[in-house]
LUMKE-443383 format. One record per atom (N, C-alpha, C, O): atom name; residue in one letter; y, x negated, z. Coordinates in steps of 0.2 Angstrom, whole numbers, always signed. Layout:
// residues N
atom:type:c2:c1:c3
CA:a:Y:X:Z
...
//
This chain:
// residues 216
atom:type:c2:c1:c3
N:m:-54:+156:+63
CA:m:-50:+151:+68
C:m:-49:+145:+64
O:m:-54:+142:+61
N:s:-43:+142:+64
CA:s:-42:+136:+61
C:s:-45:+130:+64
O:s:-46:+130:+70
N:e:-47:+125:+60
CA:e:-51:+119:+62
C:e:-46:+114:+65
O:e:-41:+113:+62
N:l:-47:+112:+71
CA:l:-43:+107:+74
C:l:-43:+100:+70
O:l:-49:+98:+69
N:k:-37:+97:+69
CA:k:-37:+90:+65
C:k:-39:+85:+70
O:k:-36:+85:+76
N:p:-43:+80:+69
CA:p:-44:+75:+73
C:p:-38:+71:+75
O:p:-34:+70:+71
N:q:-37:+69:+81
CA:q:-31:+65:+83
C:q:-32:+58:+81
O:q:-37:+55:+80
N:k:-26:+55:+79
CA:k:-26:+48:+76
C:k:-26:+44:+82
O:k:-23:+45:+87
N:d:-29:+38:+81
CA:d:-30:+33:+86
C:d:-24:+29:+87
O:d:-19:+29:+82
N:a:-23:+25:+92
CA:a:-17:+21:+93
C:a:-16:+16:+87
O:a:-10:+15:+85
N:y:-21:+13:+85
CA:y:-21:+8:+79
C:y:-18:+12:+73
O:y:-13:+9:+70
N:t:-20:+18:+71
CA:t:-18:+21:+65
C:t:-10:+23:+66
O:t:-6:+23:+62
N:l:-9:+25:+72
CA:l:-2:+27:+74
C:l:+3:+22:+73
O:l:+9:+22:+70
N:i:+2:+16:+76
CA:i:+6:+10:+75
C:i:+6:+8:+68
O:i:+12:+6:+65
N:l:+1:+8:+64
CA:l:+1:+5:+57
C:l:+5:+10:+53
O:l:+9:+8:+49
N:e:+4:+16:+54
CA:e:+8:+21:+50
C:e:+16:+20:+52
O:e:+20:+21:+47
N:a:+17:+19:+58
CA:a:+24:+18:+60
C:a:+27:+11:+56
O:a:+33:+11:+54
N:i:+23:+6:+55
CA:i:+25:+0:+52
C:i:+26:+2:+44
O:i:+31:+0:+41
N:d:+21:+6:+42
CA:d:+21:+7:+35
C:d:+27:+12:+33
O:d:+29:+11:+27
N:t:+29:+16:+37
CA:t:+34:+20:+35
C:t:+41:+18:+37
O:t:+46:+21:+36
N:g:+41:+12:+40
CA:g:+48:+8:+41
C:g:+51:+10:+48
O:g:+56:+8:+50
N:v:+47:+13:+52
CA:v:+49:+14:+59
C:v:+50:+8:+63
O:v:+55:+6:+66
N:y:+45:+3:+62
CA:y:+45:-4:+64
C:y:+45:-8:+58
O:y:+41:-8:+54
N:r:+50:-13:+58
CA:r:+51:-17:+52
C:r:+49:-24:+54
O:r:+49:-26:+60
N:p:+48:-29:+49
CA:p:+47:-36:+50
C:p:+52:-39:+55
O:p:+58:-38:+54
N:g:+49:-42:+60
CA:g:+54:-45:+65
C:g:+55:-40:+71
O:g:+57:-43:+76
N:d:+53:-34:+71
CA:d:+54:-29:+76
C:d:+49:-31:+82
O:d:+43:-32:+80
N:r:+51:-30:+88
CA:r:+47:-32:+94
C:r:+43:-25:+96
O:r:+46:-20:+96
N:l:+37:-26:+97
CA:l:+33:-20:+99
C:l:+31:-21:+107
O:l:+28:-26:+109
N:v:+33:-16:+111
CA:v:+32:-16:+118
C:v:+27:-11:+120
O:v:+28:-5:+118
N:e:+22:-13:+123
CA:e:+16:-8:+125
C:e:+19:-2:+128
O:e:+17:+4:+126
N:s:+23:-2:+133
CA:s:+26:+4:+137
C:s:+30:+8:+132
O:s:+29:+14:+133
N:e:+34:+5:+128
CA:e:+38:+10:+123
C:e:+33:+13:+118
O:e:+34:+19:+117
N:l:+28:+10:+116
CA:l:+23:+13:+111
C:l:+19:+18:+114
O:l:+18:+23:+111
N:a:+17:+17:+120
CA:a:+13:+22:+124
C:a:+17:+28:+125
O:a:+15:+34:+124
N:e:+24:+27:+127
CA:e:+28:+33:+127
C:e:+29:+37:+121
O:e:+29:+43:+120
N:r:+31:+33:+116
CA:r:+32:+36:+109
C:r:+26:+40:+106
O:r:+27:+46:+104
N:f:+20:+37:+107
CA:f:+14:+41:+104
C:f:+10:+45:+109
O:f:+6:+48:+107
N:g:+12:+45:+116
CA:g:+9:+49:+121
C:g:+2:+47:+122
O:g:-2:+52:+123
N:v:+1:+41:+122
CA:v:-6:+38:+124
C:v:-5:+33:+130
O:v:+0:+31:+131
N:s:-11:+31:+133
CA:s:-11:+27:+138
C:s:-10:+20:+135
O:s:-11:+18:+129
N:r:-8:+15:+140
CA:r:-7:+8:+137
C:r:-13:+4:+135
O:r:-13:+0:+131
N:t:-19:+6:+138
CA:t:-25:+3:+136
C:t:-27:+3:+129
O:t:-28:-2:+126
N:p:-27:+9:+125
CA:p:-28:+9:+118
C:p:-22:+6:+114
O:p:-23:+3:+109
N:i:-16:+6:+117
CA:i:-11:+3:+114
C:i:-12:-5:+114
O:i:-11:-8:+108
N:r:-14:-7:+119
CA:r:-15:-15:+120
C:r:-21:-17:+115
O:r:-20:-22:+112
N:e:-26:-13:+115
CA:e:-32:-14:+110
C:e:-29:-14:+103
O:e:-31:-18:+99
N:a:-25:-9:+101
CA:a:-23:-9:+94
C:a:-18:-15:+93
O:a:-19:-17:+87
N:l:-14:-17:+97
CA:l:-10:-22:+96
C:l:-14:-29:+95
O:l:-12:-33:+91
N:q:-19:-30:+99
CA:q:-23:-35:+98
C:q:-27:-35:+91
O:q:-27:-41:+88
N:r:-29:-29:+89
CA:r:-32:-29:+82
C:r:-27:-30:+77
O:r:-29:-34:+72
N:l:-21:-28:+77
CA:l:-16:-29:+72
C:l:-14:-36:+72
O:l:-13:-39:+67
N:e:-14:-40:+78
CA:e:-13:-47:+78
C:e:-18:-51:+75
O:e:-17:-55:+71
N:t:-24:-49:+76
CA:t:-30:-52:+73
C:t:-30:-51:+65
O:t:-32:-56:+61
N:q:-27:-46:+63
CA:q:-26:-45:+55
C:q:-20:-48:+52
O:q:-19:-47:+47
N:s:-16:-51:+57
CA:s:-10:-55:+55
C:s:-5:-50:+53
O:s:+0:-52:+49
N:l:-5:-44:+55
CA:l:+0:-39:+54
C:l:+6:-39:+59
O:l:+11:-37:+59
N:l:+4:-42:+65
CA:l:+8:-44:+70
C:l:+8:-52:+72
O:l:+3:-55:+70
N:a:+14:-54:+74
CA:a:+14:-61:+75
C:a:+17:-63:+82
O:a:+20:-58:+85
N:r:+16:-68:+85
CA:r:+18:-70:+92
C:r:+25:-73:+91
O:r:+27:-77:+87
N:d:+30:-71:+95
CA:d:+36:-74:+96
C:d:+38:-75:+103
O:d:+40:-71:+107
N:g:+35:-81:+106
CA:g:+35:-82:+113
C:g:+30:-78:+116
O:g:+24:-79:+114
N:r:+31:-74:+121
CA:r:+26:-70:+124
C:r:+26:-63:+121
O:r:+22:-59:+123
N:s:+31:-62:+116
CA:s:+31:-55:+113
C:s:+27:-55:+106
O:s:+26:-60:+103
N:l:+26:-49:+105
CA:l:+23:-47:+98
C:l:+28:-44:+94
O:l:+31:-39:+96
N:i:+28:-47:+88
CA:i:+33:-44:+83
C:i:+29:-42:+76
O:i:+24:-45:+75
N:v:+32:-37:+73
CA:v:+29:-36:+66
C:v:+30:-42:+62
O:v:+36:-45:+61
N:a:+25:-44:+59
CA:a:+25:-50:+55
C:a:+29:-49:+48
O:a:+30:-44:+46
N:s:+31:-55:+45
CA:s:+34:-54:+39
C:s:+31:-59:+34
O:s:+27:-64:+36
N:l:+32:-58:+28
CA:l:+28:-62:+23
C:l:+33:-67:+19
O:l:+39:-64:+17
N:d:+32:-73:+19
CA:d:+36:-78:+15
C:d:+34:-78:+8
O:d:+29:-74:+6
N:h:+38:-82:+4
CA:h:+37:-81:-3
C:h:+29:-83:-5
O:h:+26:-80:-9
N:n:+27:-88:-2
CA:n:+20:-90:-3
C:n:+15:-85:-2
O:n:+10:-84:-5
N:q:+16:-82:+4
CA:q:+11:-77:+6
C:q:+11:-71:+2
O:q:+6:-68:+0
N:l:+17:-69:-1
CA:l:+18:-64:-5
C:l:+15:-65:-12
O:l:+11:-61:-15
N:s:+15:-71:-14
CA:s:+12:-73:-20
C:s:+4:-73:-20
O:s:+1:-70:-24
N:e:+2:-75:-14
CA:e:-5:-75:-13
C:e:-8:-68:-12
O:e:-13:-66:-15
N:l:-4:-64:-9
CA:l:-6:-57:-8
C:l:-6:-53:-15
O:l:-11:-50:-16
N:y:-1:-54:-19
CA:y:-1:-51:-26
C:y:-7:-54:-30
O:y:-9:-50:-34
N:a:-8:-60:-30
CA:a:-14:-63:-34
C:a:-20:-60:-32
O:a:-24:-58:-36
N:v:-22:-59:-26
CA:v:-28:-56:-23
C:v:-28:-48:-25
O:v:-33:-46:-28
N:r:-22:-45:-24
CA:r:-22:-38:-26
C:r:-23:-37:-33
O:r:-27:-32:-35
N:a:-20:-41:-37
CA:a:-21:-40:-45
C:a:-29:-40:-47
O:a:-31:-36:-50
N:e:-32:-45:-44
CA:e:-39:-46:-46
C:e:-43:-40:-43
O:e:-48:-37:-46
N:l:-42:-38:-37
CA:l:-46:-33:-34
C:l:-45:-26:-37
O:l:-49:-22:-38
N:e:-38:-25:-38
CA:e:-36:-18:-41
C:e:-39:-18:-48
O:e:-41:-13:-51
N:g:-39:-24:-52
CA:g:-41:-24:-59
C:g:-49:-22:-59
O:g:-51:-18:-63
N:l:-52:-25:-54
CA:l:-60:-24:-53
C:l:-61:-16:-52
O:l:-65:-13:-54
N:a:-56:-13:-47
CA:a:-57:-6:-46
C:a:-56:-2:-52
O:a:-60:+3:-53
N:a:-51:-4:-56
CA:a:-50:+0:-62
C:a:-56:-1:-67
O:a:-58:+4:-70
N:r:-59:-7:-67
CA:r:-64:-8:-72
C:r:-70:-4:-70
O:r:-74:-1:-74
N:l:-72:-4:-63
CA:l:-77:+0:-61
C:l:-76:+8:-61
O:l:-81:+12:-62
N:a:-70:+10:-60
CA:a:-68:+17:-61
C:a:-69:+19:-68
O:a:-72:+25:-69
N:a:-68:+15:-73
CA:a:-69:+16:-80
C:a:-77:+17:-81
O:a:-79:+21:-86
N:r:-81:+14:-77
CA:r:-88:+14:-78
C:r:-91:+20:-74
O:r:-96:+24:-76
N:h:-88:+22:-68
CA:h:-91:+26:-64
C:h:-88:+33:-62
O:h:-91:+38:-60
N:a:-81:+33:-63
CA:a:-77:+39:-61
C:a:-80:+45:-65
O:a:-82:+45:-71
N:s:-80:+51:-61
CA:s:-82:+57:-63
C:s:-77:+60:-67
O:s:-71:+58:-67
N:v:-78:+65:-71
CA:v:-73:+69:-75
C:v:-68:+72:-70
O:v:-62:+72:-72
N:e:-70:+74:-65
CA:e:-66:+77:-60
C:e:-61:+72:-57
O:e:-55:+73:-56
N:e:-64:+66:-55
CA:e:-59:+61:-53
C:e:-54:+59:-58
O:e:-48:+57:-56
N:v:-56:+58:-64
CA:v:-51:+56:-69
C:v:-46:+62:-70
O:v:-40:+61:-70
N:s:-48:+68:-69
CA:s:-43:+74:-69
C:s:-38:+74:-63
O:s:-32:+75:-64
N:v:-40:+72:-58
CA:v:-36:+71:-52
C:v:-31:+65:-53
O:v:-25:+66:-51
N:l:-33:+60:-56
CA:l:-28:+54:-57
C:l:-23:+57:-62
O:l:-17:+55:-61
N:r:-25:+60:-67
CA:r:-20:+63:-72
C:r:-15:+67:-69
O:r:-9:+67:-71
N:d:-18:+72:-65
CA:d:-13:+77:-62
C:d:-8:+73:-57
O:d:-2:+75:-57
N:m:-11:+68:-54
CA:m:-6:+64:-50
C:m:+0:+61:-54
O:m:+6:+61:-51
N:v:-2:+58:-59
CA:v:+4:+55:-64
C:v:+9:+61:-65
O:v:+15:+59:-65
N:e:+6:+67:-67
CA:e:+11:+72:-69
C:e:+15:+74:-64
O:e:+21:+76:-64
N:e:+12:+75:-58
CA:e:+15:+78:-52
C:e:+21:+73:-49
O:e:+26:+75:-47
N:d:+19:+66:-50
CA:d:+23:+61:-47
C:d:+30:+61:-51
O:d:+35:+57:-49
N:r:+30:+64:-57
CA:r:+36:+63:-61
C:r:+42:+67:-58
O:r:+48:+66:-59
N:n:+40:+72:-53
CA:n:+45:+76:-50
C:n:+48:+72:-44
O:n:+53:+74:-41
N:l:+45:+66:-43
CA:l:+48:+62:-37
C:l:+52:+56:-39
O:l:+53:+52:-35
N:l:+54:+55:-45
CA:l:+58:+50:-48
C:l:+64:+48:-44
O:l:+67:+43:-44
N:d:+67:+54:-41
CA:d:+73:+53:-38
C:d:+72:+52:-30
O:d:+77:+51:-26
N:d:+66:+51:-28
CA:d:+65:+49:-21
C:d:+60:+44:-20
O:d:+54:+44:-20
N:p:+63:+37:-20
CA:p:+58:+31:-20
C:p:+53:+31:-14
O:p:+48:+29:-15
N:a:+55:+34:-8
CA:a:+51:+34:-3
C:a:+45:+38:-4
O:a:+39:+36:-3
N:a:+46:+44:-7
CA:a:+41:+49:-8
C:a:+36:+46:-14
O:a:+30:+47:-14
N:l:+40:+43:-19
CA:l:+36:+40:-25
C:l:+31:+35:-22
O:l:+26:+34:-25
N:s:+34:+31:-17
CA:s:+30:+25:-14
C:s:+24:+28:-11
O:s:+18:+25:-12
N:r:+24:+33:-7
CA:r:+18:+37:-4
C:r:+14:+39:-9
O:r:+7:+38:-9
N:a:+16:+42:-15
CA:a:+12:+45:-20
C:a:+9:+39:-24
O:a:+3:+40:-26
N:n:+12:+34:-25
CA:n:+9:+28:-28
C:n:+3:+25:-24
O:n:-2:+23:-27
N:r:+4:+25:-17
CA:r:-2:+23:-13
C:r:-8:+28:-14
O:r:-14:+25:-14
N:r:-6:+34:-14
CA:r:-12:+39:-15
C:r:-15:+38:-22
O:r:-21:+39:-23
N:f:-11:+37:-27
CA:f:-14:+35:-34
C:f:-19:+29:-34
O:f:-24:+30:-36
N:h:-16:+24:-31
CA:h:-21:+18:-31
C:h:-27:+19:-26
O:h:-32:+17:-28
N:k:-26:+23:-21
CA:k:-32:+24:-17
C:k:-37:+28:-21
O:k:-43:+27:-20
N:q:-35:+33:-25
CA:q:-39:+37:-29
C:q:-43:+33:-34
O:q:-49:+34:-35
N:i:-40:+27:-36
CA:i:-43:+23:-41
C:i:-49:+19:-37
O:i:-54:+18:-39
N:h:-47:+17:-31
CA:h:-52:+13:-27
C:h:-58:+17:-26
O:h:-63:+15:-26
N:l:-57:+23:-24
CA:l:-62:+28:-22
C:l:-67:+29:-29
O:l:-73:+30:-29
N:a:-63:+30:-34
CA:a:-67:+31:-41
C:a:-71:+25:-43
O:a:-75:+26:-48
N:s:-70:+19:-40
CA:s:-74:+13:-42
C:s:-81:+14:-39
O:s:-86:+11:-42
N:h:-82:+18:-34
CA:h:-88:+20:-31
C:h:-91:+13:-28
O:h:-97:+12:-29
N:n:-87:+9:-25
CA:n:-90:+3:-22
C:n:-87:+2:-15
O:n:-81:+0:-15
N:r:-90:+4:-10
CA:r:-88:+4:-3
C:r:-85:-3:-1
O:r:-80:-3:+3
N:y:-88:-8:-3
CA:y:-86:-15:-1
C:y:-79:-17:-4
O:y:-75:-20:-1
N:l:-78:-15:-10
CA:l:-72:-16:-14
C:l:-66:-12:-10
O:l:-61:-14:-9
N:v:-68:-5:-9
CA:v:-63:-1:-5
C:v:-61:-4:+1
O:v:-55:-4:+3
N:q:-65:-7:+5
CA:q:-64:-10:+12
C:q:-59:-16:+11
O:q:-54:-16:+15
N:q:-60:-20:+6
CA:q:-56:-26:+5
C:q:-49:-23:+2
O:q:-44:-26:+4
N:l:-49:-18:-2
CA:l:-42:-16:-4
C:l:-38:-12:+1
O:l:-32:-12:+1
N:d:-42:-9:+6
CA:d:-38:-6:+12
C:d:-35:-12:+16
O:d:-29:-10:+18
N:l:-38:-17:+17
CA:l:-35:-23:+20
C:l:-29:-25:+17
O:l:-24:-27:+20
N:v:-29:-26:+10
CA:v:-24:-28:+6
C:v:-18:-23:+7
O:v:-12:-25:+8
N:h:-19:-17:+6
CA:h:-14:-12:+7
C:h:-11:-11:+14
O:h:-5:-9:+14
N:r:-15:-13:+19
CA:r:-12:-13:+25
C:r:-7:-19:+26
O:r:-1:-18:+29
N:t:-8:-24:+23
CA:t:-4:-30:+23
C:t:+3:-28:+19
O:t:+8:-31:+20
N:m:+2:-24:+14
CA:m:+8:-22:+10
C:m:+13:-18:+14
O:m:+19:-18:+12
N:a:+11:-16:+20
CA:a:+15:-12:+24
C:a:+21:-17:+27
O:a:+26:-14:+30
N:l:+20:-23:+27
CA:l:+24:-28:+30
C:l:+30:-29:+25
O:l:+35:-33:+27
N:m:+30:-26:+19
CA:m:+36:-27:+15
C:m:+41:-22:+17
O:m:+40:-16:+17
N:a:+47:-24:+18
CA:a:+53:-20:+21
C:a:+55:-15:+16
O:a:+58:-9:+18
N:t:+54:-16:+9
CA:t:+57:-11:+4
C:t:+51:-10:-1
O:t:+46:-14:-2
N:t:+52:-4:-5
CA:t:+47:-3:-10
C:t:+50:-5:-17
O:t:+56:-4:-18
N:s:+46:-8:-21
CA:s:+48:-11:-28
C:s:+51:-4:-32
O:s:+54:-5:-37
N:l:+48:+1:-30
CA:l:+50:+8:-34
C:l:+57:+10:-33
O:l:+59:+14:-36
N:a:+60:+6:-28
CA:a:+67:+8:-27
C:a:+72:+5:-32
O:a:+78:+6:-33
N:a:+69:+0:-36
CA:a:+73:-4:-41
C:a:+75:+1:-46
O:a:+70:+5:-48
N:e:+81:+1:-49
CA:e:+83:+5:-55
C:e:+78:+5:-61
O:e:+77:+0:-63
N:g:+75:+11:-63
CA:g:+71:+11:-68
C:g:+64:+10:-67
O:g:+59:+11:-71
N:r:+62:+7:-61
CA:r:+55:+5:-60
C:r:+51:+11:-59
O:r:+45:+11:-61
N:g:+53:+16:-56
CA:g:+49:+22:-56
C:g:+46:+25:-62
O:g:+40:+26:-63
N:v:+51:+25:-67
CA:v:+49:+28:-74
C:v:+44:+23:-77
O:v:+39:+25:-80
N:d:+45:+17:-76
CA:d:+40:+12:-79
C:d:+34:+12:-76
O:d:+28:+12:-79
N:a:+34:+13:-69
CA:a:+28:+13:-65
C:a:+23:+19:-67
O:a:+17:+18:-68
N:l:+26:+24:-68
CA:l:+22:+30:-70
C:l:+19:+29:-77
O:l:+14:+32:-79
N:a:+23:+26:-82
CA:a:+21:+25:-88
C:a:+15:+20:-88
O:a:+10:+21:-92
N:e:+15:+15:-83
CA:e:+9:+11:-82
C:e:+3:+14:-79
O:e:-2:+13:-81
N:h:+5:+19:-75
CA:h:-1:+23:-72
C:h:-4:+27:-77
O:h:-10:+28:-77
N:e:+0:+30:-82
CA:e:-3:+34:-87
C:e:-8:+30:-91
O:e:-13:+32:-94
N:a:-6:+23:-93
CA:a:-10:+19:-97
C:a:-16:+17:-93
O:a:-21:+17:-97
N:i:-16:+17:-87
CA:i:-22:+15:-83
C:i:-27:+21:-83
O:i:-33:+20:-85
N:v:-24:+27:-82
CA:v:-28:+33:-83
C:v:-31:+34:-90
O:v:-37:+36:-90
N:n:-27:+33:-95
CA:n:-30:+33:-102
C:n:-36:+29:-103
O:n:-41:+31:-106
N:a:-35:+23:-100
CA:a:-41:+18:-101
C:a:-47:+20:-97
O:a:-53:+19:-100
N:i:-46:+22:-91
CA:i:-52:+24:-87
C:i:-55:+30:-91
O:i:-61:+31:-91
N:e:-51:+35:-93
CA:e:-54:+41:-96
C:e:-58:+39:-103
O:e:-63:+42:-104
N:a:-55:+34:-106
CA:a:-59:+32:-112
C:a:-65:+27:-111
O:a:-68:+25:-115
N:r:-66:+26:-104
CA:r:-72:+22:-102
C:r:-71:+15:-105
O:r:-76:+11:-106
N:d:-65:+13:-106
CA:d:-63:+6:-108
C:d:-62:+1:-102
O:d:-56:+1:-100
N:e:-67:-2:-100
CA:e:-67:-6:-94
C:e:-62:-12:-95
O:e:-58:-13:-90
N:d:-62:-15:-100
CA:d:-57:-21:-101
C:d:-50:-19:-101
O:d:-46:-22:-98
N:r:-49:-13:-105
CA:r:-42:-11:-105
C:r:-40:-8:-98
O:r:-34:-9:-97
N:a:-44:-5:-95
CA:a:-42:-2:-88
C:a:-40:-8:-83
O:a:-35:-8:-80
N:d:-45:-13:-84
CA:d:-43:-20:-80
C:d:-36:-23:-81
O:d:-32:-24:-77
N:d:-35:-23:-88
CA:d:-29:-26:-90
C:d:-23:-22:-88
O:d:-18:-25:-86
N:a:-24:-15:-89
CA:a:-18:-11:-88
C:a:-16:-11:-81
O:a:-10:-11:-79
N:l:-21:-12:-76
CA:l:-19:-12:-69
C:l:-16:-18:-67
O:l:-12:-19:-63
N:k:-19:-24:-70
CA:k:-17:-30:-68
C:k:-9:-31:-71
O:k:-5:-34:-67
N:n:-8:-28:-77
CA:n:-1:-28:-79
C:n:+3:-24:-75
O:n:+9:-26:-74
N:h:+1:-19:-72
CA:h:+5:-14:-67
C:h:+7:-18:-61
O:h:+13:-18:-59
N:i:+2:-22:-58
CA:i:+3:-26:-52
C:i:+8:-32:-54
O:i:+12:-33:-50
N:s:+7:-35:-60
CA:s:+12:-40:-62
C:s:+19:-38:-62
O:s:+24:-41:-60
N:k:+20:-32:-65
CA:k:+27:-29:-66
C:k:+30:-28:-59
O:k:+36:-29:-58
N:a:+26:-25:-55
CA:a:+28:-23:-48
C:a:+30:-30:-44
O:a:+35:-30:-41
N:f:+26:-35:-45
CA:f:+27:-41:-42
C:f:+34:-44:-44
O:f:+38:-47:-40
N:t:+35:-44:-51
CA:t:+41:-47:-54
C:t:+47:-43:-51
O:t:+52:-46:-49
N:t:+47:-36:-51
CA:t:+52:-32:-48
C:t:+53:-34:-41
O:t:+59:-35:-39
N:r:+48:-35:-37
CA:r:+49:-37:-30
C:r:+53:-43:-29
O:r:+57:-44:-25
N:l:+51:-48:-33
CA:l:+54:-55:-33
C:l:+61:-54:-34
O:l:+65:-58:-31
N:k:+63:-50:-39
CA:k:+70:-49:-41
C:k:+74:-46:-35
O:k:+80:-48:-34
N:l:+71:-41:-32
CA:l:+74:-37:-26
C:l:+75:-42:-21
O:l:+80:-43:-18
N:d:+70:-46:-19
CA:d:+71:-51:-14
C:d:+76:-56:-15
O:d:+80:-59:-11
N:s:+76:-59:-22
CA:s:+81:-64:-24
C:s:+88:-61:-23
O:s:+93:-64:-20
N:g:+89:-55:-25
CA:g:+96:-52:-24
C:g:+98:-51:-17
O:g:+103:-52:-15
N:r:+93:-49:-13
CA:r:+94:-48:-5
C:r:+96:-55:-2
O:r:+100:-55:+2
N:n:+92:-60:-4
CA:n:+93:-67:-1
C:n:+100:-69:-3
O:n:+104:-73:+1
N:s:+102:-68:-9
CA:s:+109:-71:-12
C:s:+114:-67:-8
O:s:+120:-70:-7
N:r:+113:-61:-6
CA:r:+119:-57:-3
C:r:+119:-60:+5
O:r:+125:-60:+8
N:l:+114:-62:+7
CA:l:+114:-65:+14
C:l:+116:-72:+15
O:l:+119:-74:+20
N:s:+116:-75:+9
CA:s:+118:-83:+9
C:s:+126:-83:+9
O:s:+128:-89:+9
//
């Protein structure tokens, strides 16, 4: 008999909807509509919305709650923190990752080459890759902080992997990270991951600049 999968709670359902672009920055979230969409009562929806607001993933617009957006300064602050935490995760992974964990990371890089024509799928695969590095750090407190950072990343309306050529470059950067982890070179792993985040941030700034110039 097949094992039943645990039901996702209202918080996870709303967060995934934001992460996948069902709800984008500026969109209004209404309790009754969310309850109907996800087939749950309004009480857990209300509690989930309060939690998301506390985490600054939602913002107040009068009496309404909307999906928050990140301004330039917030984006810079987020990437600065992300680079340091991700670099530490790579450093600890180089120290603690098992042979099997390194093998999984390498397989991910190879498999993700098949997704270069699908930025959305590549973005999901990219999150799985980074999550695997977080877990390979074997530091639960670091994983918790990185989970918070990556939840906030859901507020970005587009993926930097949609930029022309970025997918190929990102996978080359992933490979360099895995090589350093496999070599147990902590400094190189730290540097490789920080360089990867820096390149992603640069790409995102260019995307945002291009979008803003079209709007002006």
